LOSE-325040 format. One line per 2 residues: number of its first residue (from 0); for each residue x, y, z of N, C-alpha, C, O, CB. Coordinates in nm, 3 decimals. Glycine has a CB too. Layout:
<sites>
NUM	X/Y/Z/X/Y/Z/X/Y/Z/X/Y/Z/X/Y/Z ~ ...
</sites>
This chain:
<sites>
0	-2.157/19.718/0.514/-2.109/19.663/0.640/-1.959/19.691/0.652/-1.882/19.662/0.560/-2.138/19.509/0.647 ~ -1.918/19.746/0.762/-1.777/19.783/0.783/-1.694/19.658/0.813/-1.740/19.566/0.881/-1.763/19.886/0.898
2	-1.571/19.657/0.761/-1.482/19.547/0.794/-1.414/19.578/0.926/-1.388/19.694/0.958/-1.378/19.522/0.680 ~ -1.384/19.474/1.001/-1.320/19.492/1.131/-1.170/19.508/1.113/-1.103/19.420/1.059/-1.351/19.373/1.225
4	-1.118/19.620/1.157/-0.974/19.641/1.159/-0.934/19.656/1.304/-1.000/19.726/1.380/-0.931/19.766/1.074 ~ -0.825/19.589/1.341/-0.790/19.598/1.482/-0.660/19.672/1.502/-0.569/19.669/1.420/-0.781/19.459/1.542
6	-0.656/19.738/1.614/-0.540/19.816/1.655/-0.430/19.719/1.696/-0.456/19.616/1.757/-0.575/19.913/1.772 ~ -0.307/19.752/1.661/-0.191/19.675/1.702/-0.113/19.755/1.806/-0.075/19.869/1.782/-0.102/19.639/1.579
8	-0.089/19.694/1.922/-0.011/19.758/2.027/0.111/19.671/2.055/0.098/19.558/2.101/-0.096/19.780/2.157 ~ 0.228/19.726/2.026/0.353/19.655/2.044/0.443/19.732/2.140/0.435/19.854/2.151/0.425/19.633/1.909
10	0.527/19.658/2.209/0.631/19.719/2.292/0.763/19.687/2.224/0.788/19.574/2.183/0.628/19.665/2.441 ~ 0.848/19.788/2.213/0.978/19.770/2.149/1.088/19.815/2.244/1.079/19.922/2.304/0.985/19.848/2.015
12	1.193/19.730/2.257/1.301/19.760/2.351/1.423/19.674/2.320/1.412/19.570/2.256/1.255/19.737/2.498 ~ 1.539/19.721/2.365/1.662/19.641/2.365/1.688/19.603/2.510/1.699/19.690/2.596/1.785/19.720/2.301
14	1.699/19.473/2.537/1.711/19.425/2.674/1.833/19.335/2.689/1.865/19.255/2.601/1.585/19.350/2.716 ~ 1.902/19.349/2.802/2.014/19.261/2.836/1.959/19.130/2.892/1.839/19.116/2.914/2.110/19.329/2.938
16	2.049/19.034/2.914/2.007/18.903/2.967/1.937/18.915/3.102/1.855/18.830/3.136/2.128/18.812/2.980 ~ 1.969/19.019/3.181/1.904/19.041/3.310/1.788/19.142/3.299/1.743/19.195/3.400/2.008/19.090/3.413
18	1.743/19.168/3.178/1.632/19.259/3.145/1.669/19.406/3.165/1.581/19.493/3.165/1.509/19.225/3.229 ~ 1.797/19.436/3.182/1.842/19.576/3.195/1.819/19.648/3.063/1.842/19.593/2.955/1.992/19.583/3.236
20	1.772/19.774/3.073/1.748/19.853/2.952/1.814/19.990/2.956/1.827/20.054/2.852/1.600/19.870/2.932 ~ 1.856/20.038/3.073/1.912/20.173/3.077/1.994/20.202/3.200/1.997/20.127/3.297/1.803/20.272/3.067
22	2.062/20.318/3.190/2.140/20.371/3.302/2.143/20.523/3.287/2.173/20.574/3.179/2.285/20.309/3.305 ~ 2.113/20.593/3.394/2.118/20.740/3.393/2.035/20.800/3.279/2.079/20.895/3.213/2.263/20.788/3.383
24	1.916/20.745/3.256/1.825/20.791/3.151/1.885/20.783/3.011/1.854/20.865/2.924/1.782/20.933/3.179 ~ 1.971/20.685/2.989/2.029/20.660/2.857/2.018/20.510/2.826/2.014/20.426/2.916/2.180/20.708/2.852
26	2.013/20.480/2.696/2.014/20.340/2.654/2.148/20.277/2.691/2.250/20.345/2.694/1.988/20.328/2.502 ~ 2.147/20.147/2.717/2.271/20.076/2.749/2.352/20.043/2.624/2.475/20.035/2.630/2.239/19.948/2.824
28	2.285/20.025/2.512/2.352/19.973/2.393/2.335/20.064/2.273/2.228/20.122/2.252/2.301/19.834/2.361 ~ 2.442/20.074/2.195/2.437/20.143/2.067/2.464/20.037/1.962/2.578/20.006/1.929/2.542/20.262/2.059
30	2.355/19.980/1.908/2.362/19.874/1.808/2.299/19.927/1.680/2.176/19.937/1.672/2.291/19.743/1.858 ~ 2.380/19.960/1.579/2.324/20.019/1.457/2.211/19.937/1.394/2.113/19.994/1.347/2.433/20.036/1.355
32	2.221/19.803/1.394/2.114/19.723/1.335/1.986/19.730/1.417/1.876/19.722/1.362/2.158/19.579/1.320 ~ 1.998/19.744/1.550/1.882/19.761/1.637/1.814/19.895/1.607/1.691/19.902/1.597/1.923/19.753/1.786
34	1.893/20.000/1.592/1.837/20.132/1.562/1.767/20.130/1.426/1.662/20.193/1.408/1.947/20.239/1.564 ~ 1.825/20.059/1.331/1.764/20.047/1.198/1.631/19.973/1.206/1.532/20.014/1.144/1.860/19.975/1.100
36	1.627/19.864/1.282/1.502/19.789/1.299/1.396/19.874/1.368/1.280/19.874/1.328/1.526/19.659/1.380 ~ 1.437/19.948/1.471/1.345/20.038/1.541/1.282/20.136/1.442/1.160/20.156/1.443/1.419/20.116/1.654
38	1.364/20.196/1.358/1.314/20.294/1.260/1.220/20.226/1.160/1.115/20.280/1.127/1.432/20.361/1.186 ~ 1.258/20.108/1.111/1.174/20.036/1.014/1.038/20.002/1.072/0.935/20.018/1.006/1.244/19.908/0.967
40	1.036/19.954/1.197/0.911/19.913/1.258/0.821/20.031/1.294/0.699/20.023/1.276/0.938/19.831/1.382 ~ 0.879/20.140/1.344/0.797/20.248/1.400/0.764/20.359/1.301/0.667/20.432/1.323/0.867/20.308/1.517
42	0.840/20.374/1.193/0.813/20.482/1.097/0.672/20.470/1.040/0.628/20.361/1.003/0.917/20.481/0.982 ~ 0.604/20.582/1.035/0.468/20.586/0.982/0.363/20.546/1.085/0.245/20.539/1.052/0.458/20.497/0.864
44	0.405/20.519/1.208/0.312/20.474/1.311/0.318/20.567/1.433/0.389/20.668/1.433/0.345/20.329/1.353 ~ 0.243/20.532/1.535/0.239/20.609/1.660/0.337/20.549/1.758/0.342/20.428/1.777/0.096/20.611/1.719
46	0.416/20.637/1.822/0.503/20.592/1.930/0.457/20.660/2.059/0.420/20.777/2.059/0.654/20.623/1.900 ~ 0.460/20.582/2.167/0.419/20.631/2.298/0.535/20.611/2.394/0.594/20.504/2.400/0.291/20.559/2.350
48	0.567/20.717/2.470/0.679/20.710/2.563/0.650/20.795/2.685/0.560/20.879/2.684/0.810/20.755/2.496 ~ 0.728/20.771/2.789/0.722/20.856/2.906/0.802/20.984/2.881/0.880/20.992/2.786/0.775/20.782/3.030
50	0.783/21.083/2.967/0.852/21.211/2.953/1.003/21.197/2.958/1.074/21.259/2.879/0.806/21.308/3.060 ~ 1.053/21.116/3.051/1.200/21.101/3.063/1.258/21.035/2.939/1.369/21.070/2.898/1.236/21.020/3.188
52	1.187/20.941/2.881/1.234/20.881/2.756/1.239/20.987/2.647/1.335/20.994/2.571/1.143/20.762/2.713 ~ 1.133/21.070/2.639/1.138/21.177/2.539/1.259/21.266/2.561/1.330/21.302/2.466/1.008/21.261/2.544
54	1.284/21.303/2.687/1.397/21.392/2.718/1.531/21.329/2.682/1.629/21.401/2.662/1.395/21.428/2.865 ~ 1.537/21.196/2.674/1.662/21.128/2.640/1.688/21.124/2.489/1.798/21.091/2.447/1.661/20.987/2.695
56	1.588/21.157/2.409/1.607/21.153/2.263/1.700/21.267/2.223/1.676/21.383/2.259/1.470/21.165/2.188 ~ 1.808/21.237/2.149/1.908/21.340/2.120/1.855/21.457/2.037/1.903/21.570/2.052/2.023/21.278/2.048
58	1.756/21.432/1.950/1.708/21.539/1.863/1.560/21.568/1.882/1.496/21.626/1.793/1.734/21.504/1.718 ~ 1.504/21.529/1.995/1.363/21.556/2.020/1.273/21.457/1.948/1.311/21.342/1.926/1.327/21.697/1.978
60	1.154/21.504/1.911/1.053/21.418/1.849/1.112/21.345/1.728/1.187/21.402/1.649/0.930/21.501/1.807 ~ 1.076/21.217/1.715/1.128/21.135/1.605/1.048/21.161/1.478/0.925/21.165/1.482/1.124/20.985/1.642
62	1.117/21.179/1.365/1.047/21.212/1.240/0.964/21.096/1.187/0.990/20.979/1.218/1.148/21.254/1.135 ~ 0.863/21.130/1.108/0.778/21.033/1.038/0.702/20.941/1.132/0.674/20.826/1.099/0.862/20.950/0.946
64	0.668/20.992/1.250/0.590/20.916/1.346/0.501/21.014/1.423/0.532/21.132/1.434/0.683/20.835/1.445 ~ 0.390/20.963/1.475/0.309/21.042/1.569/0.373/21.022/1.705/0.365/20.912/1.762/0.156/20.998/1.567
66	0.435/21.126/1.760/0.503/21.119/1.889/0.405/21.154/2.000/0.347/21.263/2.001/0.626/21.215/1.892 ~ 0.387/21.061/2.095/0.296/21.083/2.207/0.371/21.058/2.337/0.449/20.963/2.347/0.170/20.991/2.198
68	0.348/21.144/2.435/0.419/21.136/2.563/0.318/21.126/2.676/0.223/21.205/2.684/0.511/21.259/2.582 ~ 0.340/21.028/2.765/0.262/21.020/2.889/0.334/21.105/2.992/0.450/21.080/3.024/0.246/20.871/2.939
70	0.264/21.207/3.044/0.326/21.296/3.141/0.220/21.354/3.233/0.112/21.392/3.187/0.404/21.409/3.071 ~ 0.250/21.361/3.360/0.155/21.419/3.453/0.147/21.571/3.437/0.043/21.631/3.464/0.193/21.384/3.597
72	0.256/21.633/3.392/0.258/21.780/3.386/0.175/21.836/3.270/0.120/21.945/3.281/0.401/21.830/3.374 ~ 0.167/21.762/3.161/0.093/21.805/3.042/0.144/21.938/2.985/0.073/22.002/2.908/-0.054/21.818/3.075
74	0.264/21.980/3.022/0.316/22.102/2.961/0.355/22.066/2.818/0.401/21.955/2.792/0.438/22.160/3.043 ~ 0.337/22.160/2.726/0.358/22.134/2.584/0.501/22.089/2.556/0.597/22.143/2.611/0.326/22.259/2.502
76	0.514/21.988/2.470/0.644/21.939/2.425/0.643/21.949/2.273/0.557/21.892/2.207/0.671/21.790/2.474 ~ 0.740/22.020/2.220/0.744/22.045/2.076/0.746/21.914/1.997/0.827/21.826/2.023/0.866/22.130/2.040
78	0.655/21.904/1.899/0.649/21.788/1.812/0.578/21.668/1.871/0.577/21.561/1.811/0.785/21.749/1.775 ~ 0.518/21.685/1.989/0.454/21.573/2.057/0.313/21.609/2.103/0.279/21.725/2.123/0.538/21.528/2.176
80	0.233/21.504/2.118/0.105/21.518/2.186/0.124/21.462/2.326/0.184/21.356/2.343/-0.012/21.443/2.108 ~ 0.075/21.533/2.426/0.092/21.491/2.565/-0.040/21.441/2.622/-0.147/21.497/2.596/0.147/21.607/2.650
82	-0.029/21.334/2.702/-0.147/21.273/2.763/-0.117/21.243/2.909/-0.006/21.202/2.943/-0.189/21.145/2.687 ~ -0.217/21.263/2.995/-0.200/21.238/3.138/-0.219/21.091/3.174/-0.180/21.048/3.282/-0.296/21.323/3.217
84	-0.280/21.014/3.084/-0.310/20.874/3.117/-0.317/20.789/2.990/-0.332/20.841/2.879/-0.443/20.864/3.195 ~ -0.307/20.659/3.009/-0.325/20.564/2.899/-0.464/20.582/2.838/-0.479/20.581/2.716/-0.304/20.417/2.948
86	-0.566/20.598/2.924/-0.703/20.611/2.874/-0.717/20.733/2.783/-0.781/20.725/2.678/-0.802/20.621/2.992 ~ -0.659/20.845/2.824/-0.666/20.966/2.740/-0.594/20.943/2.608/-0.643/20.984/2.503/-0.604/21.088/2.814
88	-0.479/20.878/2.613/-0.403/20.849/2.491/-0.482/20.758/2.399/-0.503/20.791/2.282/-0.268/20.786/2.525 ~ -0.526/20.642/2.450/-0.587/20.541/2.363/-0.718/20.593/2.302/-0.754/20.553/2.192/-0.613/20.411/2.441
90	-0.787/20.680/2.373/-0.912/20.736/2.318/-0.883/20.833/2.203/-0.973/20.866/2.127/-0.992/20.807/2.429 ~ -0.759/20.878/2.189/-0.722/20.968/2.078/-0.678/20.890/1.955/-0.650/20.950/1.851/-0.611/21.062/2.122
92	-0.670/20.758/1.965/-0.618/20.676/1.856/-0.731/20.620/1.770/-0.842/20.593/1.818/-0.533/20.562/1.912 ~ -0.700/20.603/1.643/-0.795/20.540/1.551/-0.804/20.390/1.583/-0.709/20.333/1.637/-0.753/20.562/1.403
94	-0.917/20.327/1.550/-0.933/20.184/1.580/-0.829/20.095/1.513/-0.800/19.986/1.562/-1.071/20.138/1.539 ~ -0.771/20.140/1.402/-0.674/20.058/1.329/-0.531/20.112/1.340/-0.444/20.074/1.261/-0.714/20.050/1.183
96	-0.507/20.200/1.437/-0.375/20.263/1.451/-0.273/20.163/1.507/-0.302/20.090/1.601/-0.385/20.386/1.544 ~ -0.154/20.161/1.448/-0.044/20.080/1.500/0.035/20.162/1.600/0.083/20.271/1.568/0.048/20.030/1.384
98	0.047/20.110/1.722/0.109/20.182/1.833/0.231/20.104/1.881/0.226/19.982/1.899/0.008/20.204/1.950 ~ 0.340/20.176/1.899/0.463/20.119/1.956/0.495/20.191/2.085/0.514/20.312/2.086/0.582/20.129/1.855
100	0.501/20.117/2.194/0.539/20.173/2.324/0.690/20.161/2.332/0.745/20.051/2.326/0.467/20.098/2.445 ~ 0.760/20.277/2.346/0.906/20.277/2.334/0.979/20.306/2.465/1.101/20.325/2.463/0.947/20.379/2.231
102	0.909/20.310/2.578/0.980/20.325/2.706/0.934/20.444/2.785/0.848/20.522/2.742/1.127/20.336/2.682 ~ 0.990/20.457/2.898/1.095/20.377/2.961/1.040/20.271/3.054/0.928/20.222/3.037/1.188/20.466/3.037
104	1.122/20.236/3.152/1.093/20.121/3.239/0.956/20.131/3.305/0.883/20.032/3.309/1.201/20.109/3.345 ~ 0.920/20.248/3.358/0.792/20.263/3.427/0.676/20.246/3.328/0.576/20.180/3.360/0.783/20.400/3.495
106	0.689/20.305/3.211/0.584/20.292/3.108/0.571/20.146/3.064/0.460/20.095/3.049/0.614/20.383/2.986 ~ 0.684/20.079/3.043/0.678/19.937/3.006/0.604/19.857/3.113/0.517/19.776/3.081/0.820/19.879/2.986
108	0.637/19.879/3.240/0.573/19.805/3.349/0.423/19.833/3.356/0.343/19.741/3.375/0.638/19.840/3.483 ~ 0.386/19.959/3.340/0.245/19.997/3.350/0.162/19.946/3.232/0.043/19.918/3.247/0.232/20.149/3.358
110	0.225/19.932/3.114/0.147/19.903/2.993/0.174/19.767/2.932/0.121/19.737/2.825/0.175/20.007/2.891 ~ 0.254/19.683/2.997/0.284/19.551/2.942/0.157/19.473/2.910/0.149/19.404/2.808/0.371/19.471/3.039
112	0.057/19.484/2.998/-0.068/19.409/2.976/-0.153/19.466/2.863/-0.249/19.401/2.821/-0.148/19.408/3.104 ~ -0.122/19.585/2.813/-0.198/19.645/2.703/-0.147/19.596/2.567/-0.219/19.602/2.468/-0.191/19.797/2.709
114	-0.023/19.548/2.563/0.040/19.509/2.437/0.000/19.368/2.396/-0.032/19.284/2.480/0.192/19.518/2.448 ~ 0.002/19.344/2.266/-0.021/19.209/2.215/0.108/19.150/2.157/0.113/19.031/2.125/-0.132/19.209/2.108
116	0.212/19.234/2.142/0.338/19.188/2.083/0.455/19.261/2.147/0.447/19.380/2.178/0.338/19.211/1.929 ~ 0.565/19.189/2.167/0.690/19.247/2.210/0.789/19.233/2.095/0.806/19.124/2.040/0.744/19.177/2.341
118	0.854/19.342/2.058/0.958/19.343/1.955/1.088/19.375/2.027/1.124/19.492/2.043/0.926/19.447/1.837 ~ 1.159/19.271/2.069/1.276/19.293/2.153/1.405/19.266/2.078/1.411/19.181/1.989/1.268/19.205/2.277
120	1.507/19.339/2.116/1.643/19.307/2.078/1.707/19.256/2.205/1.731/19.332/2.299/1.722/19.432/2.015 ~ 1.735/19.126/2.208/1.794/19.065/2.326/1.946/19.064/2.310/1.999/19.002/2.218/1.739/18.920/2.349
122	2.014/19.134/2.400/2.158/19.153/2.392/2.227/19.054/2.486/2.190/19.041/2.602/2.197/19.299/2.428 ~ 2.329/18.986/2.433/2.402/18.885/2.510/2.503/18.953/2.602/2.623/18.951/2.578/2.473/18.785/2.416
124	2.451/19.013/2.708/2.534/19.088/2.802/2.457/19.101/2.933/2.334/19.097/2.935/2.573/19.229/2.745 ~ 2.531/19.115/3.042/2.471/19.146/3.173/2.547/19.266/3.229/2.653/19.250/3.290/2.478/19.021/3.272
126	2.493/19.388/3.210/2.562/19.507/3.259/2.557/19.514/3.411/2.456/19.477/3.473/2.501/19.633/3.198 ~ 2.665/19.560/3.470/2.674/19.563/3.616/2.601/19.682/3.679/2.556/19.674/3.793/2.818/19.565/3.658
128	2.591/19.792/3.605/2.545/19.916/3.669/2.417/19.974/3.609/2.396/20.096/3.614/2.654/20.019/3.660 ~ 2.332/19.889/3.553/2.205/19.938/3.500/2.113/19.983/3.614/2.122/19.930/3.725/2.135/19.829/3.415
130	2.026/20.081/3.585/1.930/20.125/3.687/1.786/20.124/3.636/1.695/20.168/3.706/1.965/20.266/3.735 ~ 1.765/20.074/3.514/1.630/20.062/3.459/1.618/19.923/3.396/1.707/19.876/3.326/1.602/20.176/3.353
132	1.504/19.859/3.423/1.485/19.721/3.380/1.349/19.702/3.313/1.251/19.767/3.348/1.499/19.626/3.499 ~ 1.346/19.611/3.215/1.223/19.573/3.146/1.146/19.478/3.238/1.208/19.400/3.310/1.253/19.507/3.007
134	1.013/19.483/3.236/0.937/19.390/3.321/0.955/19.245/3.277/0.998/19.217/3.165/0.787/19.427/3.319 ~ 0.922/19.153/3.366/0.931/19.010/3.337/0.838/18.976/3.221/0.720/19.009/3.223/0.896/18.926/3.464
136	0.892/18.909/3.120/0.810/18.868/3.006/0.821/18.717/2.984/0.799/18.668/2.873/0.852/18.943/2.878 ~ 0.855/18.643/3.090/0.873/18.498/3.078/0.744/18.424/3.042/0.749/18.311/2.995/0.929/18.444/3.209
138	0.629/18.487/3.063/0.501/18.423/3.029/0.461/18.446/2.882/0.360/18.393/2.838/0.391/18.475/3.120 ~ 0.540/18.523/2.808/0.513/18.548/2.666/0.577/18.437/2.583/0.673/18.373/2.625/0.567/18.687/2.623
140	0.522/18.415/2.462/0.572/18.309/2.373/0.650/18.369/2.257/0.604/18.461/2.190/0.455/18.224/2.319 ~ 0.770/18.315/2.235/0.851/18.358/2.121/0.787/18.307/1.993/0.752/18.189/1.982/0.997/18.307/2.134
142	0.773/18.397/1.893/0.716/18.357/1.764/0.812/18.380/1.647/0.788/18.332/1.537/0.588/18.433/1.739 ~ 0.920/18.453/1.671/1.017/18.481/1.564/1.149/18.522/1.625/1.151/18.592/1.727/0.964/18.591/1.466
144	1.261/18.481/1.564/1.394/18.515/1.614/1.490/18.526/1.496/1.485/18.447/1.402/1.445/18.410/1.718 ~ 1.577/18.625/1.506/1.684/18.642/1.408/1.812/18.674/1.486/1.824/18.781/1.546/1.650/18.756/1.302
146	1.909/18.581/1.484/2.032/18.597/1.561/2.138/18.674/1.483/2.147/18.663/1.361/2.087/18.459/1.602 ~ 2.216/18.752/1.556/2.324/18.832/1.497/2.449/18.818/1.585/2.441/18.828/1.707/2.283/18.983/1.483
148	2.563/18.795/1.521/2.689/18.786/1.594/2.751/18.925/1.610/2.729/19.014/1.528/2.788/18.691/1.522 ~ 2.828/18.941/1.717/2.904/19.065/1.735/2.994/19.085/1.613/3.041/18.988/1.553/2.989/19.061/1.868
150	3.018/19.210/1.579/3.106/19.242/1.466/3.170/19.378/1.491/3.163/19.429/1.603/3.028/19.241/1.331 ~ 3.231/19.437/1.392/3.300/19.565/1.413/3.204/19.678/1.449/3.248/19.779/1.504/3.377/19.603/1.288
152	3.075/19.664/1.420/2.977/19.768/1.451/2.893/19.735/1.574/2.822/19.822/1.626/2.886/19.791/1.332 ~ 2.899/19.611/1.620/2.814/19.565/1.730/2.901/19.492/1.832/2.958/19.388/1.802/2.700/19.472/1.678
154	2.909/19.547/1.952/3.000/19.495/2.055/2.956/19.359/2.109/3.039/19.281/2.156/3.010/19.593/2.169 ~ 2.826/19.329/2.102/2.773/19.207/2.162/2.695/19.126/2.059/2.644/19.181/1.961/2.684/19.241/2.282
156	2.685/18.994/2.083/2.589/18.913/2.009/2.451/18.962/2.050/2.430/19.005/2.164/2.607/18.758/2.038 ~ 2.356/18.957/1.957/2.219/18.998/1.989/2.123/18.925/1.898/2.163/18.867/1.797/2.202/19.152/1.976
158	1.995/18.929/1.934/1.891/18.867/1.852/1.769/18.957/1.850/1.733/19.016/1.952/1.855/18.725/1.905 ~ 1.706/18.967/1.733/1.574/19.029/1.724/1.475/18.918/1.756/1.478/18.813/1.693/1.547/19.095/1.580
160	1.387/18.942/1.854/1.294/18.838/1.897/1.156/18.900/1.915/1.140/19.001/1.984/1.342/18.771/2.030 ~ 1.056/18.840/1.851/0.918/18.884/1.868/0.845/18.783/1.956/0.862/18.662/1.943/0.846/18.899/1.731
162	0.762/18.836/2.046/0.683/18.755/2.138/0.537/18.795/2.126/0.505/18.908/2.091/0.734/18.770/2.285 ~ 0.450/18.700/2.157/0.307/18.728/2.172/0.265/18.679/2.310/0.330/18.594/2.371/0.223/18.661/2.059
164	0.153/18.734/2.359/0.101/18.692/2.489/0.070/18.544/2.488/0.026/18.488/2.388/-0.025/18.773/2.525 ~ 0.094/18.482/2.601/0.072/18.337/2.613/-0.074/18.300/2.589/-0.103/18.193/2.537/0.115/18.288/2.751
166	-0.166/18.389/2.627/-0.308/18.357/2.618/-0.371/18.405/2.488/-0.493/18.395/2.473/-0.382/18.417/2.733 ~ -0.292/18.456/2.395/-0.349/18.506/2.269/-0.374/18.388/2.177/-0.283/18.310/2.148/-0.255/18.610/2.201
168	-0.497/18.376/2.132/-0.532/18.271/2.035/-0.524/18.327/1.895/-0.475/18.437/1.874/-0.672/18.213/2.063 ~ -0.574/18.250/1.800/-0.576/18.300/1.662/-0.715/18.354/1.632/-0.813/18.318/1.699/-0.536/18.189/1.560
170	-0.722/18.438/1.532/-0.850/18.496/1.491/-0.913/18.417/1.378/-0.994/18.471/1.304/-0.832/18.641/1.449 ~ -0.878/18.290/1.364/-0.923/18.213/1.248/-1.060/18.150/1.266/-1.111/18.088/1.173/-0.823/18.105/1.218
172	-1.121/18.163/1.383/-1.252/18.100/1.403/-1.357/18.167/1.318/-1.473/18.127/1.321/-1.294/18.105/1.550
</sites>
């Protein structure tokens, strides 16, 4: 008899107090500890992003991860698998695959309901000129938080915060 293993779908992002996440197809914040957490969480797993997010990566496909891109064009992208839809992507995944949705704003909005966990870095700032925003997650429940003060490497106070869906129960029955 096979044991049940379930797929984990998480969304990972750094968000300002007004849910701003980007400007001109670039991240708003350069927080070394956030980048380190991103690498720790996503390494060895599958990452899913939109084409513009892929194009914003300084060195292309991220190492030690399965890089997947949602794109209507489906033209080949070096180091990545391209998919025209969420359905095409998810059907290519193993039942126990850990998936991290890494952006951008349109992908987050389209796939928020597919995730069971949000791994956010909440930045204590309200940027004036952001043009990309994370969807409303006020209905999600905080389950873990780690606060960090601004220092010589981090311009703003920030917190690592994990959320789960409000309607998610436990599997203990």
